[in-house]
C-alpha positions in Angstrom: 144.2 125.4 83.2 143.0 123.3 86.4 141.3 125.1 89.2 143.8 124.4 91.6 146.8 124.2 89.8 149.6 127.0 90.9 152.6 127.0 88.5 155.7 125.7 90.0 158.7 127.8 90.7 161.3 128.2 88.1 164.2 126.3 88.7 167.6 128.6 89.3 170.0 127.2 86.9 172.9 128.6 84.9 174.9 129.8 88.0 177.7 130.4 86.2 176.3 132.3 83.4 177.1 130.2 80.4 174.0 130.7 78.3 174.3 134.5 79.1 174.8 137.2 76.4 178.6 137.4 77.0 179.6 134.2 76.4 177.7 133.8 73.2 179.2 136.9 71.9 182.7 135.6 72.7 181.9 132.2 71.0 180.5 134.1 67.9 183.8 136.3 68.0 185.9 133.0 68.1 183.9 131.5 64.9 184.9 134.6 63.2 188.4 134.3 64.4 188.4 130.6 63.1 187.0 131.6 59.8 189.6 134.5 59.3 192.8 132.4 60.6 191.6 129.4 58.2 191.0 131.5 55.4 194.0 133.2 55.4 196.5 130.7 56.6 195.2 128.4 53.8 195.5 130.6 50.9 197.9 128.2 49.3 195.8 124.9 49.9 194.4 123.3 46.6 191.8 121.0 45.8 188.5 120.4 47.2 188.5 117.7 49.5 190.6 120.0 51.6 188.5 122.9 51.7 185.6 120.8 52.2 187.0 118.9 55.2 188.1 121.9 56.9 184.7 123.4 56.2 182.5 120.5 57.6 184.8 120.3 60.8 184.2 124.0 61.7 180.4 123.4 61.3 180.7 120.7 63.4 182.5 122.2 66.1 180.3 125.3 65.7 177.5 122.8 66.6 179.0 121.1 69.7 179.8 124.8 71.1 176.2 125.7 70.6 174.9 122.6 72.0 177.0 122.4 75.4 175.9 126.2 75.8 172.6 126.0 75.3 171.7 122.3 77.2 169.1 123.0 79.6 170.1 122.3 83.1 172.8 123.2 85.3 174.9 119.8 84.8 175.5 118.5 81.7 174.2 115.0 80.8 176.8 112.5 80.9 176.0 110.4 77.8 175.5 113.6 75.8 178.8 114.7 77.3 180.5 111.6 75.8 179.1 111.9 72.4 180.2 115.7 72.2 183.6 114.8 72.7 183.8 111.7 70.5 182.1 114.2 67.9 184.9 116.6 68.7 187.7 114.1 68.3 186.3 113.3 64.7 185.9 117.2 63.4 189.6 117.9 64.6 191.0 115.2 63.0 188.8 115.6 59.9 190.4 119.0 59.6 194.0 118.2 60.2 194.0 115.4 57.9 192.4 117.2 55.3 195.2 119.6 55.1 197.5 118.7 52.1 200.9 117.9 53.2 203.0 120.2 50.4 200.9 123.3 52.0 201.1 122.4 55.6 201.5 124.9 58.3 201.3 124.6 61.9 198.8 128.0 61.7 196.5 126.0 59.9 195.8 123.5 62.5 195.4 125.8 65.1 192.1 126.9 64.8 190.3 123.4 65.2 192.2 122.9 68.3 191.4 126.1 69.7 187.4 125.7 69.2 188.2 121.9 70.7 189.8 123.5 73.8 186.9 125.7 74.2 184.1 123.0 74.2 186.2 121.1 76.6 186.2 124.2 79.0 182.7 124.3 78.8 182.4 120.9 79.3 184.2 121.3 82.6 182.5 123.9 83.6 179.2 122.3 82.8 180.0 119.9 85.7 182.0 117.3 83.5 185.4 117.6 84.0 186.3 114.0 84.0 184.6 113.8 80.3 186.8 117.0 79.7 190.0 115.5 80.6 189.4 112.4 78.6 188.7 114.5 75.5 191.8 116.1 76.2 193.8 113.3 76.4 192.3 111.8 73.5 193.0 114.5 71.5 196.4 114.7 72.3 196.7 111.0 70.9 194.8 111.9 68.1 197.2 114.7 67.5 199.7 112.7 67.8 198.9 109.6 65.3 198.2 112.8 62.5 201.4 114.2 63.4 203.3 111.1 63.0 201.3 110.1 59.9 202.4 113.3 58.3 206.1 112.3 59.0 206.4 115.1 61.8 206.8 112.4 64.8 204.3 111.5 67.3 205.7 113.3 69.9 205.6 116.5 67.9 201.9 116.4 67.3 201.3 115.6 71.2 203.4 118.6 71.9 201.0 120.7 69.7 198.5 120.5 72.2 200.3 120.6 75.5 199.1 124.4 75.9 195.4 122.9 76.3 196.2 121.6 79.6 197.2 124.5 81.8 193.9 125.9 80.8 192.1 122.5 81.4 193.8 122.8 85.0 192.6 126.4 85.7 188.9 125.1 84.5 189.2 122.1 86.8 190.3 124.1 90.0 187.2 126.5 89.0 184.9 123.7 89.0 186.2 122.1 92.1 186.8 125.3 94.2 183.7 127.3 92.9 181.0 124.7 92.4 180.3 124.2 95.7 180.2 127.8 96.4 178.0 128.0 93.3 175.6 125.4 95.4 175.5 127.1 98.5 174.6 130.6 96.5 171.8 128.5 94.9 170.4 127.6 97.9 170.7 131.1 99.6 168.9 132.3 96.4 166.1 129.8 96.9 165.9 130.9 100.7 165.9 134.7 99.7 162.8 133.5 97.5 161.2 131.7 99.9 161.7 134.7 102.6 160.2 136.8 99.8 157.4 134.3 99.4 156.7 134.4 103.4 156.8 137.7 103.7 154.1 138.7 100.9 152.0 135.9 102.7 152.2 137.5 105.9 151.6 141.0 104.0 148.6 139.7 102.5 147.1 138.2 106.0 148.1 141.2 107.5 145.9 143.3 104.9 143.4 140.6 105.2 142.9 140.8 109.1 142.5 144.6 108.7 140.0 144.5 106.1 138.1 142.0 108.2 138.6 144.6 111.2 137.1 147.2 109.1 134.3 144.9 108.0 133.4 144.4 111.5 133.8 148.0 112.2 131.0 148.7 109.2 128.6 145.8 110.2 128.9 144.4 113.8 129.9 147.5 115.7 127.0 149.3 115.3 124.5 146.5 116.2 126.8 146.2 119.3 126.4 149.9 120.2 122.7 149.5 120.2 123.0 146.4 122.4 125.1 148.4 124.8 122.5 151.1 124.9 119.3 148.9 125.4 117.6 149.7 121.9 114.6 148.2 121.3 115.3 146.7 117.8 112.6 146.8 115.0 112.0 144.0 112.8 114.0 145.2 110.2 116.9 146.0 112.7 116.5 142.2 114.0 116.7 141.2 110.2 119.7 142.9 109.5 121.4 141.8 112.9 120.8 138.3 111.7 122.2 138.8 108.1 125.5 140.3 110.3 125.3 137.2 112.1 125.3 134.9 109.3 128.0 136.9 107.4 130.0 136.5 110.4 129.7 132.7 110.8 130.7 132.5 107.0 133.8 134.1 107.8 134.5 131.9 110.4 133.7 128.3 108.9 133.8 129.3 105.0 136.9 131.7 104.4 137.7 130.2 101.1 134.1 131.6 100.1 134.4 135.0 101.9 135.4 137.1 99.2 133.6 140.6 98.8 131.8 139.5 95.5 130.5 136.1 97.3 129.6 138.1 100.5 127.5 140.7 98.8 125.8 138.1 96.9 125.3 135.9 99.7 123.7 138.9 101.6 121.4 139.9 98.7 120.0 136.2 98.5 119.6 136.4 102.2 117.6 139.6 102.1 115.3 137.9 99.7 114.8 135.0 102.0 116.9 132.3 100.7 119.0 130.1 102.9 122.2 130.0 102.3 125.2 127.7 104.0 128.8 128.3 103.3 131.2 125.5 104.0 135.2 125.2 103.7 136.3 121.7 104.5 139.9 122.5 103.7 142.8 122.3 106.3 144.0 125.4 107.7 147.3 125.3 105.6 145.4 124.9 102.3 143.0 127.4 103.0 142.4 130.6 100.8 140.0 132.4 98.4 138.6 130.0 96.0 139.2 130.2 92.4 137.3 133.1 90.5 135.6 130.4 88.2 134.0 128.8 91.3 133.1 132.7 92.5 131.2 133.4 89.4 129.3 130.3 89.6 127.9 130.6 92.9 127.3 134.6 92.3 125.3 133.5 89.5 123.4 130.8 91.2 122.7 132.8 93.9 121.4 135.9 92.1 119.1 133.5 89.7 117.8 131.5 93.0 114.2 133.0 94.3 113.8 130.6 97.1 114.6 127.6 99.0 118.2 126.7 100.1 121.9 126.8 98.5 124.8 125.1 100.1 128.3 125.6 98.3 131.1 123.6 100.1 134.6 123.4 99.3 135.7 119.6 99.9 139.1 118.6 101.6 142.1 118.3 99.4 142.8 115.1 97.4 139.6 114.6 96.1 138.6 114.9 92.4 136.0 117.3 93.4 136.8 120.6 94.1 134.0 122.3 95.3 130.2 121.4 95.3 126.9 123.5 95.2 123.5 122.0 96.2 120.5 124.2 95.1 117.2 123.1 96.7 114.0 124.7 95.8 110.7 124.2 93.6 110.8 120.4 94.5 114.1 119.9 92.5 117.5 119.5 93.8 120.3 120.4 91.8 123.8 119.2 92.3 126.7 121.1 90.9 130.5 119.3 91.1 133.3 121.2 90.2 136.1 118.9 89.4 140.2 120.0 90.0 140.3 120.5 86.1 137.6 122.7 85.7 135.1 120.3 84.5 131.6 120.8 85.9 129.2 118.0 86.5 125.5 118.6 87.0 123.0 116.2 88.6 119.3 116.6 89.5 117.8 115.0 92.8 121.0 114.2 94.0 121.6 113.4 97.8 122.5 115.8 100.3 126.0 116.4 101.4 127.9 113.9 103.0 131.4 113.3 104.6 
């Protein structure tokens, strides 16, 4: 994982709960009723073709329902929606035309029609009411052609599907009236999440300020009291005062490096006589504690160095290199470049820092 990568926030989808456990259980119940009614109403059906066609239609309609429910995103893709309607028309027609004329019962034709109606309603709720209405009209046309082919009359087949229209009207009203409200709810939820992020950032900043004040109380305040009392400093006290001053400078010009682990390692290195310079050239809005891997690298380098100078710099944003650590000592200069993807490049006799 890149050192400067943060996972994007998860999108807010499925505002109507179409992929919820309740809807899935309802569709499973519908499939169970479909099978029971089909078997019960088709006990008099004879012939392999009849049962094969009815069975294939059931599995096709089941797969379509699952596809409409499980598709990602809030709005169903238009090309896929059109394909779902086309396959649904083929499945219902296959089921109807598979039923033998001599044992034809209107109850045998209801399960595929109900399943198709459920698919159309789901399509409307997924933001495709026009596609769903086109599928409804075409299904009435298909039912009329099938009924006319079975000598029952075209209008009789159309009338067979009329009960779907009130359901589609309600689904359409639901979409037209409540989808803008759902969009508003999504916006409000996103704003609530953003407020929570801002509050957490403010809390973290407050805690960091408290930590810095406590650090000042532990390090700088005793020295300032000695200065106020005209104390005559010994060499060891002067050394400690300079270490405290350098530590305070790090907190101002290298906030990204100013974590407790790095601060302790820098303090130990400076006590040994090592010259350490920390820089953070990011803009204020991008500032923050560097990645733990960078901290580990700098701490290891500081603990291993015995003399010379170490300069650690977080580079400005928009560059391939995330941070650079320059180690000079013993006549050898080593430069450690850490890329944003975590790749480390080490070069000897590297030039000094430039803009």
